[in-house]
Backbone as CSV, one residue per row, in Angstrom:
resi,resn,N_x,N_y,N_z,CA_x,CA_y,CA_z,C_x,C_y,C_z
1,MET,-4.086,-14.314,10.398,-5.382,-13.758,10.018,-6.284,-14.871,9.506
2,THR,-7.520,-14.914,9.938,-8.455,-15.918,9.457,-9.053,-15.462,8.149
3,ASN,-8.859,-16.226,7.106,-9.344,-15.835,5.795,-10.819,-16.162,5.640
4,PRO,-11.617,-15.176,5.188,-13.026,-15.447,4.910,-13.135,-16.391,3.715
5,THR,-14.364,-16.821,3.434,-14.585,-17.662,2.277,-14.105,-16.954,1.024
6,PRO,-13.226,-17.586,0.240,-12.665,-16.926,-0.933,-13.735,-16.454,-1.903
7,ALA,-13.516,-15.263,-2.439,-14.401,-14.754,-3.472,-13.876,-15.223,-4.817
8,PRO,-14.726,-15.274,-5.838,-14.245,-15.680,-7.156,-13.137,-14.744,-7.610
9,THR,-12.072,-15.295,-8.164,-10.970,-14.477,-8.641,-11.350,-13.833,-9.966
10,PRO,-11.263,-12.504,-10.061,-11.609,-11.846,-11.323,-10.702,-12.316,-12.444
11,SER,-11.199,-12.240,-13.651,-10.398,-12.606,-14.806,-9.189,-11.701,-14.915
12,VAL,-8.081,-12.249,-15.413,-6.888,-11.434,-15.578,-6.771,-10.909,-17.001
13,THR,-7.842,-11.013,-17.767,-7.825,-10.501,-19.128,-8.176,-9.017,-19.109
14,VAL,-7.165,-8.192,-19.243,-7.359,-6.743,-19.254,-6.689,-6.215,-20.504
15,THR,-7.439,-5.524,-21.335,-6.902,-5.103,-22.627,-6.676,-3.593,-22.724
16,ARG,-7.042,-2.870,-21.691,-6.916,-1.415,-21.744,-5.445,-0.983,-21.772
17,THR,-5.161,0.088,-22.489,-3.833,0.686,-22.471,-3.835,1.762,-21.401
18,TRP,-2.978,1.608,-20.407,-2.980,2.515,-19.270,-2.117,3.749,-19.535
19,THR,-2.615,4.896,-19.090,-1.857,6.142,-19.253,-1.128,6.525,-17.979
20,CYS,-1.446,5.838,-16.859,-0.818,6.141,-15.579,-1.090,4.969,-14.629
21,VAL,-0.119,4.671,-13.762,-0.286,3.576,-12.802,0.051,4.077,-11.403
22,LEU,-0.853,3.809,-10.458,-0.614,4.100,-9.047,-0.277,2.796,-8.341
23,PHE,0.742,2.833,-7.484,1.125,1.646,-6.725,0.979,1.881,-5.231
24,ASP,0.457,0.873,-4.546,0.539,0.805,-3.094,1.980,0.396,-2.756
25,LEU,2.372,0.499,-1.485,3.731,0.137,-1.089,3.768,-1.179,-0.307
26,ASP,3.274,-1.152,0.943,3.338,-2.332,1.808,2.496,-3.468,1.238
27,GLY,3.134,-4.613,1.004,2.405,-5.764,0.496,2.260,-5.782,-1.010
28,THR,2.690,-4.712,-1.665,2.598,-4.630,-3.120,3.988,-4.544,-3.737
29,LEU,4.756,-3.559,-3.300,6.134,-3.422,-3.765,7.119,-4.065,-2.794
30,THR,6.842,-3.914,-1.506,7.773,-4.429,-0.493,7.074,-5.335,0.519
31,ASP,7.829,-6.337,0.963,7.373,-7.218,2.040,7.812,-6.549,3.343
32,SER,6.961,-5.687,3.851,7.309,-4.849,4.998,6.700,-5.323,6.305
33,ALA,5.941,-6.418,6.259,5.255,-6.882,7.457,6.191,-7.166,8.630
34,PRO,7.368,-7.779,8.415,8.239,-8.068,9.567,8.585,-6.824,10.384
35,GLY,8.967,-5.743,9.718,9.319,-4.523,10.433,8.129,-3.867,11.105
36,ILE,6.982,-3.873,10.421,5.779,-3.241,10.971,5.279,-4.000,12.190
37,THR,5.160,-5.320,12.068,4.592,-6.099,13.174,5.521,-6.134,14.385
38,SER,6.847,-6.150,14.152,7.767,-6.151,15.295,7.712,-4.815,16.031
39,SER,7.593,-3.712,15.292,7.466,-2.400,15.940,6.137,-2.285,16.670
40,LEU,5.081,-2.853,16.092,3.780,-2.845,16.757,3.831,-3.633,18.059
41,ALA,4.495,-4.803,18.030,4.598,-5.618,19.234,5.316,-4.863,20.342
42,ARG,6.394,-4.175,19.974,7.133,-3.389,20.974,6.303,-2.208,21.469
43,MET,5.491,-1.635,20.596,4.613,-0.531,20.993,3.622,-0.987,22.057
44,PHE,2.955,-2.122,21.813,1.990,-2.634,22.787,2.677,-2.926,24.120
45,ALA,3.865,-3.512,24.047,4.600,-3.844,25.272,5.004,-2.581,26.023
46,THR,5.458,-1.572,25.303,5.865,-0.308,25.917,4.695,0.359,26.631
47,LEU,3.512,0.229,26.058,2.313,0.838,26.639,1.694,-0.038,27.730
48,GLY,2.297,-1.190,27.994,1.779,-2.090,29.024,0.503,-2.800,28.621
49,LEU,0.328,-2.983,27.298,-0.879,-3.638,26.789,-0.544,-5.039,26.305
50,PRO,-1.525,-5.932,26.295,-1.278,-7.287,25.777,-0.831,-7.209,24.317
51,VAL,0.172,-7.986,23.978,0.669,-7.999,22.600,-0.180,-8.976,21.785
52,PRO,-0.811,-8.507,20.717,-1.636,-9.398,19.885,-0.796,-10.509,19.262
53,SER,-1.462,-11.542,18.803,-0.791,-12.654,18.140,-0.216,-12.175,16.803
54,PRO,0.729,-12.924,16.228,1.272,-12.551,14.916,0.183,-12.368,13.856
55,ALA,-0.811,-13.246,13.861,-1.892,-13.128,12.876,-2.696,-11.858,13.100
56,GLN,-2.928,-11.512,14.358,-3.672,-10.282,14.660,-2.857,-9.046,14.289
57,LEU,-1.563,-9.091,14.534,-0.705,-7.952,14.180,-0.700,-7.722,12.676
58,LEU,-0.801,-8.781,11.908,-0.789,-8.657,10.453,-2.001,-7.890,9.947
59,GLU,-3.085,-7.886,10.708,-4.282,-7.143,10.305,-4.018,-5.638,10.265
60,TYR,-3.002,-5.193,10.992,-2.692,-3.769,11.036,-1.935,-3.299,9.791
61,VAL,-1.426,-4.236,9.010,-0.604,-3.882,7.848,-1.505,-3.556,6.662
62,GLY,-1.435,-2.310,6.218,-2.224,-1.907,5.057,-3.098,-0.701,5.319
63,PRO,-4.067,-0.806,6.251,-4.936,0.341,6.527,-4.170,1.445,7.254
64,PRO,-4.724,2.663,7.287,-4.115,3.719,8.104,-3.989,3.231,9.550
65,LEU,-2.811,3.389,10.140,-2.566,2.793,11.453,-3.442,3.402,12.540
66,LEU,-3.675,4.694,12.473,-4.519,5.330,13.487,-5.898,4.680,13.502
67,GLU,-6.414,4.416,12.319,-7.721,3.762,12.189,-7.663,2.334,12.728
68,SER,-6.566,1.624,12.430,-6.435,0.234,12.869,-6.317,0.121,14.382
69,LEU,-5.610,1.067,14.997,-5.455,1.033,16.451,-6.799,1.189,17.147
70,GLN,-7.697,1.943,16.541,-9.028,2.128,17.110,-9.931,0.938,16.785
71,LYS,-9.804,0.413,15.553,-10.673,-0.681,15.120,-10.270,-2.011,15.723
72,PHE,-8.979,-2.360,15.616,-8.510,-3.659,16.093,-8.036,-3.613,17.549
73,GLY,-7.484,-2.461,17.966,-6.957,-2.346,19.312,-7.950,-1.815,20.322
74,GLY,-9.104,-1.346,19.829,-10.134,-0.835,20.724,-9.739,0.429,21.455
75,MET,-8.812,1.210,20.888,-8.327,2.414,21.557,-9.216,3.612,21.269
76,THR,-9.230,4.543,22.202,-9.896,5.817,21.970,-9.021,6.627,21.013
77,GLU,-9.568,7.690,20.494,-8.797,8.525,19.566,-7.539,9.097,20.223
78,PRO,-7.624,9.669,21.442,-6.401,10.171,22.089,-5.389,9.052,22.369
79,ALA,-5.875,7.901,22.835,-4.973,6.791,23.128,-4.304,6.276,21.861
80,SER,-5.041,6.259,20.752,-4.467,5.773,19.493,-3.380,6.716,18.990
81,ARG,-3.542,8.004,19.224,-2.518,8.964,18.801,-1.250,8.805,19.648
82,GLU,-1.431,8.543,20.939,-0.274,8.300,21.803,0.454,7.034,21.352
83,ALA,-0.319,5.985,21.059,0.273,4.736,20.607,0.977,4.918,19.266
84,LEU,0.396,5.706,18.400,0.991,5.955,17.084,2.356,6.622,17.219
85,ALA,2.466,7.564,18.140,3.741,8.248,18.361,4.809,7.272,18.846
86,VAL,4.416,6.359,19.742,5.354,5.351,20.242,5.783,4.422,19.106
87,TYR,4.820,3.995,18.305,5.112,3.106,17.173,6.060,3.771,16.187
88,ARG,5.765,4.995,15.817,6.577,5.664,14.798,8.017,5.867,15.255
89,ALA,8.202,6.165,16.536,9.560,6.351,17.054,10.338,5.043,16.932
90,ASP,9.689,3.929,17.269,10.345,2.626,17.176,10.574,2.240,15.721
91,TYR,9.571,2.439,14.887,9.645,2.037,13.478,10.728,2.814,12.744
92,ALA,10.857,4.096,13.059,11.876,4.913,12.401,13.278,4.408,12.725
93,LYS,13.460,3.871,13.935,14.786,3.406,14.354,15.095,1.991,13.881
94,THR,14.085,1.116,13.919,14.388,-0.302,13.691,13.554,-0.992,12.620
95,GLY,12.362,-0.478,12.335,11.455,-1.245,11.483,11.382,-0.848,10.028
96,ALA,11.646,0.420,9.722,11.382,0.934,8.371,12.102,0.164,7.275
97,LEU,13.341,-0.212,7.536,14.123,-0.889,6.501,14.179,-2.407,6.720
98,ASP,13.381,-2.893,7.685,13.271,-4.333,7.901,12.231,-4.871,6.928
99,SER,12.569,-4.809,5.667,11.655,-5.218,4.606,12.475,-5.607,3.381
100,ALA,11.798,-6.083,2.354,12.479,-6.495,1.132,11.567,-6.239,-0.055
101,VAL,12.167,-5.953,-1.188,11.397,-5.763,-2.413,10.946,-7.141,-2.901
102,PHE,9.675,-7.260,-3.246,9.166,-8.541,-3.723,9.850,-8.945,-5.032
103,PRO,10.000,-10.237,-5.278,10.650,-10.717,-6.504,9.984,-10.155,-7.760
104,GLY,10.810,-9.676,-8.663,10.317,-9.196,-9.953,9.843,-7.766,-9.983
105,ILE,9.682,-7.139,-8.824,9.126,-5.793,-8.773,10.073,-4.756,-9.391
106,ARG,11.354,-4.859,-9.087,12.303,-3.888,-9.627,12.272,-3.897,-11.163
107,GLY,12.313,-5.087,-11.740,12.267,-5.196,-13.194,10.954,-4.692,-13.772
108,LEU,9.860,-4.957,-13.062,8.545,-4.483,-13.502,8.516,-2.965,-13.565
109,LEU,8.945,-2.306,-12.486,8.943,-0.844,-12.464,9.843,-0.279,-13.556
110,GLU,10.954,-0.939,-13.765,11.897,-0.497,-14.798,11.244,-0.544,-16.177
111,ARG,10.528,-1.637,-16.449,9.884,-1.797,-17.762,8.753,-0.804,-17.967
112,VAL,7.923,-0.608,-16.950,6.801,0.329,-17.075,7.331,1.757,-17.242
113,HIS,8.347,2.099,-16.465,8.959,3.426,-16.569,9.564,3.623,-17.956
114,ALA,10.270,2.609,-18.455,10.903,2.704,-19.771,9.867,2.835,-20.886
115,ALA,8.661,2.307,-20.646,7.592,2.400,-21.641,6.967,3.796,-21.673
116,GLY,7.395,4.660,-20.757,6.896,6.034,-20.745,5.578,6.211,-20.012
117,ILE,5.182,5.211,-19.216,3.937,5.306,-18.449,4.257,5.935,-17.094
118,PRO,3.665,7.084,-16.768,3.938,7.720,-15.471,3.519,6.828,-14.309
119,LEU,4.328,6.819,-13.261,4.055,6.017,-12.074,3.950,6.923,-10.856
120,ALA,3.049,6.546,-9.949,2.919,7.272,-8.689,2.768,6.278,-7.558
121,LEU,3.320,6.613,-6.408,3.097,5.822,-5.202,1.934,6.451,-4.456
122,ALA,1.025,5.610,-3.960,-0.108,6.076,-3.159,-0.229,5.134,-1.968
123,THR,0.357,5.522,-0.839,0.410,4.660,0.337,-0.098,5.381,1.572
124,SER,-0.671,4.618,2.499,-1.114,5.194,3.768,0.024,5.297,4.770
125,LYS,1.201,4.822,4.385,2.395,5.012,5.213,2.797,6.485,5.138
126,PRO,3.352,7.065,6.211,3.790,8.460,6.141,4.699,8.707,4.938
127,GLU,4.476,9.801,4.260,5.181,10.074,3.010,6.698,10.126,3.183
128,ILE,7.164,10.692,4.294,8.603,10.779,4.538,9.206,9.380,4.631
129,GLN,8.531,8.480,5.351,9.017,7.104,5.475,8.987,6.386,4.129
130,ALA,7.889,6.570,3.387,7.746,5.899,2.093,8.851,6.341,1.134
131,THR,9.126,7.629,1.133,10.183,8.152,0.261,11.541,7.562,0.654
132,HIS,11.800,7.513,1.955,13.057,6.961,2.455,13.217,5.502,2.047
133,ILE,12.148,4.732,2.137,12.192,3.308,1.792,12.448,3.125,0.297
134,LEU,11.754,3.884,-0.539,11.957,3.773,-1.988,13.378,4.173,-2.364
135,GLU,13.886,5.219,-1.728,15.256,5.640,-2.007,16.255,4.585,-1.550
136,HIS,16.013,3.995,-0.388,16.910,2.973,0.147,17.034,1.779,-0.803
137,PHE,15.914,1.377,-1.394,15.921,0.224,-2.291,16.160,0.596,-3.756
138,GLY,16.423,1.866,-4.026,16.710,2.294,-5.389,15.509,2.294,-6.309
139,LEU,14.320,2.466,-5.745,13.089,2.443,-6.539,12.505,3.833,-6.791
140,ALA,12.948,4.822,-6.040,12.363,6.168,-6.157,12.514,6.735,-7.561
141,GLN,13.567,6.349,-8.250,13.856,6.884,-9.577,12.761,6.574,-10.598
142,TYR,11.949,5.556,-10.327,10.923,5.162,-11.291,9.611,5.924,-11.122
143,PHE,9.482,6.688,-10.047,8.201,7.323,-9.727,8.204,8.818,-10.039
144,ASP,7.149,9.247,-10.722,6.966,10.671,-10.994,6.485,11.388,-9.741
145,VAL,5.693,10.690,-8.937,5.099,11.269,-7.731,5.130,10.224,-6.625
146,ILE,5.519,10.633,-5.427,5.475,9.762,-4.249,4.539,10.418,-3.238
147,THR,3.418,9.769,-2.973,2.402,10.339,-2.095,2.093,9.384,-0.956
148,GLY,2.057,9.928,0.255,1.726,9.123,1.422,0.905,9.917,2.403
149,ALA,0.793,9.396,3.607,0.044,10.072,4.659,0.840,11.262,5.189
150,THR,0.131,12.242,5.713,0.781,13.354,6.386,1.144,12.916,7.800
151,GLU,2.087,13.627,8.412,2.550,13.255,9.745,1.436,13.363,10.790
152,ASP,0.480,14.290,10.593,-0.598,14.458,11.561,-1.816,13.587,11.241
153,GLU,-1.675,12.725,10.203,-2.741,11.798,9.819,-3.971,12.499,9.250
154,SER,-3.865,13.795,8.938,-5.007,14.472,8.322,-5.247,13.926,6.919
155,ARG,-4.203,13.393,6.320,-4.338,12.649,5.066,-3.744,11.266,5.301
156,SER,-4.621,10.286,5.469,-4.147,8.911,5.669,-5.063,7.887,5.005
157,ALA,-6.360,8.184,4.904,-7.284,7.275,4.220,-6.820,7.113,2.781
158,LYS,-6.921,5.900,2.246,-6.408,5.641,0.902,-7.068,6.533,-0.144
159,ALA,-8.365,6.805,-0.002,-9.043,7.674,-0.962,-8.428,9.077,-0.969
160,ASP,-8.044,9.570,0.205,-7.438,10.903,0.294,-6.025,10.903,-0.295
161,VAL,-5.288,9.815,-0.053,-3.932,9.706,-0.617,-4.004,9.632,-2.139
162,VAL,-4.942,8.843,-2.651,-5.116,8.734,-4.105,-5.477,10.094,-4.694
163,ALA,-6.363,10.817,-4.016,-6.755,12.142,-4.497,-5.550,13.068,-4.615
164,GLU,-4.678,13.033,-3.601,-3.487,13.891,-3.622,-2.519,13.454,-4.718
165,ALA,-2.366,12.156,-4.897,-1.493,11.659,-5.966,-2.005,12.110,-7.328
166,LEU,-3.305,12.009,-7.534,-3.893,12.433,-8.808,-3.731,13.939,-9.011
167,ARG,-3.863,14.704,-7.930,-3.690,16.154,-8.026,-2.271,16.504,-8.461
168,ARG,-1.301,15.864,-7.842,0.104,16.133,-8.175,0.431,15.705,-9.604
169,LEU,-0.106,14.561,-9.996,0.113,14.089,-11.359,-0.504,15.057,-12.360
170,GLY,-1.720,15.534,-12.047,-2.386,16.488,-12.924,-1.590,17.767,-13.097
171,GLU,-0.971,18.216,-12.002,-0.138,19.415,-12.068,1.058,19.222,-12.984
172,ARG,1.487,17.974,-13.144,2.622,17.654,-14.016,2.189,17.394,-15.452
173,GLY,0.884,17.535,-15.695,0.374,17.352,-17.046,0.213,15.897,-17.463
174,VAL,0.150,14.983,-16.486,0.000,13.556,-16.792,-1.421,13.259,-17.268
175,ASP,-1.525,12.445,-18.297,-2.819,12.002,-18.808,-3.403,10.984,-17.827
176,LEU,-4.493,11.353,-17.165,-5.099,10.499,-16.143,-6.333,9.757,-16.639
177,GLU,-6.591,9.828,-17.953,-7.835,9.256,-18.479,-7.950,7.767,-18.204
178,HIS,-6.848,7.042,-18.342,-6.870,5.596,-18.094,-5.821,5.268,-17.033
179,THR,-6.202,5.531,-15.791,-5.311,5.295,-14.656,-5.761,4.048,-13.912
180,VAL,-4.806,3.266,-13.444,-5.124,2.038,-12.713,-4.338,2.019,-11.401
181,MET,-4.948,1.441,-10.377,-4.298,1.259,-9.078,-3.830,-0.184,-8.976
182,VAL,-2.649,-0.387,-8.395,-2.147,-1.732,-8.112,-1.934,-1.833,-6.609
183,GLY,-2.599,-2.774,-5.959,-2.494,-2.916,-4.511,-2.734,-4.336,-4.064
184,ASP,-2.856,-4.520,-2.739,-3.025,-5.880,-2.210,-4.183,-6.011,-1.229
185,ARG,-4.860,-4.904,-0.917,-5.912,-4.957,0.082,-7.192,-4.312,-0.446
186,GLN,-8.302,-4.585,0.229,-9.576,-3.988,-0.151,-9.535,-2.468,-0.011
187,TYR,-8.659,-1.979,0.876,-8.534,-0.534,1.052,-8.031,0.123,-0.228
188,ASP,-7.219,-0.589,-0.990,-6.743,-0.064,-2.270,-7.882,-0.013,-3.280
189,VAL,-8.672,-1.096,-3.303,-9.815,-1.152,-4.221,-10.799,-0.025,-3.904
190,GLU,-11.113,0.137,-2.621,-12.089,1.144,-2.220,-11.553,2.565,-2.396
191,GLY,-10.271,2.768,-2.048,-9.689,4.096,-2.178,-9.614,4.554,-3.620
192,ALA,-9.226,3.643,-4.506,-9.175,3.984,-5.928,-10.580,4.125,-6.493
193,GLY,-11.484,3.235,-6.069,-12.847,3.273,-6.565,-13.564,4.569,-6.232
194,ALA,-13.164,5.213,-5.131,-13.775,6.489,-4.756,-13.527,7.556,-5.820
195,HIS,-12.529,7.314,-6.669,-12.205,8.263,-7.737,-12.441,7.660,-9.119
196,GLY,-13.213,6.569,-9.135,-13.564,5.941,-10.398,-12.433,5.167,-11.047
197,LEU,-11.411,4.802,-10.260,-10.267,4.088,-10.814,-10.395,2.591,-10.563
198,PRO,-10.039,1.764,-11.542,-10.028,0.313,-11.344,-8.770,-0.098,-10.590
199,THR,-8.800,-1.284,-9.997,-7.649,-1.792,-9.239,-7.303,-3.213,-9.658
200,ILE,-6.003,-3.458,-9.791,-5.475,-4.806,-9.974,-4.872,-5.211,-8.629
201,LEU,-5.287,-6.351,-8.096,-4.756,-6.818,-6.817,-3.660,-7.862,-7.038
202,VAL,-2.645,-7.811,-6.172,-1.565,-8.794,-6.226,-1.784,-9.829,-5.128
203,GLU,-1.553,-11.094,-5.457,-1.793,-12.177,-4.502,-0.694,-12.304,-3.454
204,TRP,0.473,-11.713,-3.723,1.605,-11.905,-2.805,1.559,-10.982,-1.588
205,GLY,0.541,-10.152,-1.486,0.453,-9.210,-0.386,-0.205,-9.777,0.853
206,TYR,-0.865,-8.900,1.613,-1.372,-9.266,2.936,-2.893,-9.393,2.996
207,GLY,-3.554,-9.297,1.855,-5.005,-9.401,1.846,-5.478,-10.841,1.771
208,SER,-6.757,-11.040,2.035,-7.377,-12.363,1.909,-8.038,-12.456,0.536
209,PRO,-8.342,-13.678,0.067,-8.995,-13.829,-1.233,-10.296,-13.036,-1.352
210,ALA,-11.016,-12.897,-0.240,-12.298,-12.176,-0.286,-12.110,-10.707,-0.644
211,GLU,-10.920,-10.178,-0.414,-10.679,-8.767,-0.688,-10.553,-8.470,-2.176
212,ALA,-10.555,-9.517,-2.999,-10.478,-9.332,-4.449,-11.778,-8.791,-5.028
213,SER,-12.838,-8.849,-4.247,-14.128,-8.354,-4.726,-14.001,-6.887,-5.113
214,GLY,-14.370,-6.589,-6.334,-14.301,-5.207,-6.816,-13.070,-4.926,-7.652
215,ALA,-12.052,-5.797,-7.580,-10.861,-5.617,-8.410,-11.152,-6.093,-9.832
216,ILE,-10.466,-5.524,-10.809,-10.687,-5.950,-12.193,-9.847,-7.176,-12.528
217,ALA,-8.816,-7.452,-11.710,-7.965,-8.615,-11.943,-7.161,-8.905,-10.689
218,VAL,-6.739,-10.145,-10.562,-5.833,-10.559,-9.491,-4.656,-11.264,-10.152
219,VAL,-3.443,-10.886,-9.793,-2.260,-11.477,-10.410,-1.424,-12.193,-9.360
220,HIS,-0.690,-13.219,-9.798,0.102,-14.010,-8.862,1.603,-13.831,-9.053
221,SER,2.008,-13.017,-10.047,3.434,-12.799,-10.269,3.667,-11.438,-10.893
222,ALA,4.897,-10.944,-10.736,5.261,-9.662,-11.341,5.183,-9.747,-12.866
223,ASP,5.504,-10.898,-13.426,5.427,-11.055,-14.885,3.979,-10.947,-15.366
224,GLN,3.068,-11.536,-14.598,1.649,-11.449,-14.978,1.166,-10.008,-14.858
225,LEU,1.607,-9.317,-13.820,1.229,-7.909,-13.664,1.814,-7.083,-14.808
226,SER,3.041,-7.360,-15.173,3.689,-6.646,-16.281,2.887,-6.797,-17.556
227,ALA,2.382,-8.003,-17.798,1.597,-8.249,-19.010,0.318,-7.418,-19.024
228,LEU,-0.301,-7.251,-17.843,-1.544,-6.472,-17.776,-1.293,-4.977,-17.915
229,LEU,-0.130,-4.532,-17.442,0.168,-3.099,-17.504,0.737,-2.675,-18.855
230,LEU,1.452,-3.589,-19.488,2.145,-3.224,-20.736,1.560,-3.899,-21.969
231,GLY,0.750,-4.935,-21.764,0.150,-5.623,-22.897,1.087,-6.625,-23.559
């Protein structure tokens, strides 16, 4: 991916006490790009289409895939749905668990959970897959709510996923007054911002420096993120 001119990195001085934290999955908790891009490459090949370069395939990681297939792949809506079905079949068999938890993330979730701060997952990945991945890596236990896209993509935009996560948390009586989103892409910033929520971006994900615009902070390690979430 060609990185635009870097935007100024927001200060990492955040003093607010958070009552709830929403986490993105791909690029934030797990390094899932290898499984996603390999399944995408096989999808393009299966459909008889040119396979994009590794850098181009990485652009698909993060946003709702149906949207990316139309934006980056130039597909029509019907063609993108056909491609999505091919991708999901391949990803379910070979790609979903071709990922790894980023260093320090397990300990971070453990500490935030132990501090009594409710956690929710808000990902554009299908909810069934996201739940399976968290369970596989032993991370599901830390989350009060796991929210993802619906299978028919009627809920896939990050703003819609965040809305559903907040709804479920509210039903559980969670204090949402000071909620923060943690993600790695501009889609996280925009999706959370649609509901008036601030976002902390992680540098270890798949976004470019320019995507930090609008975030309240950018962190380079799980320890630094822990300090911002727990004080």
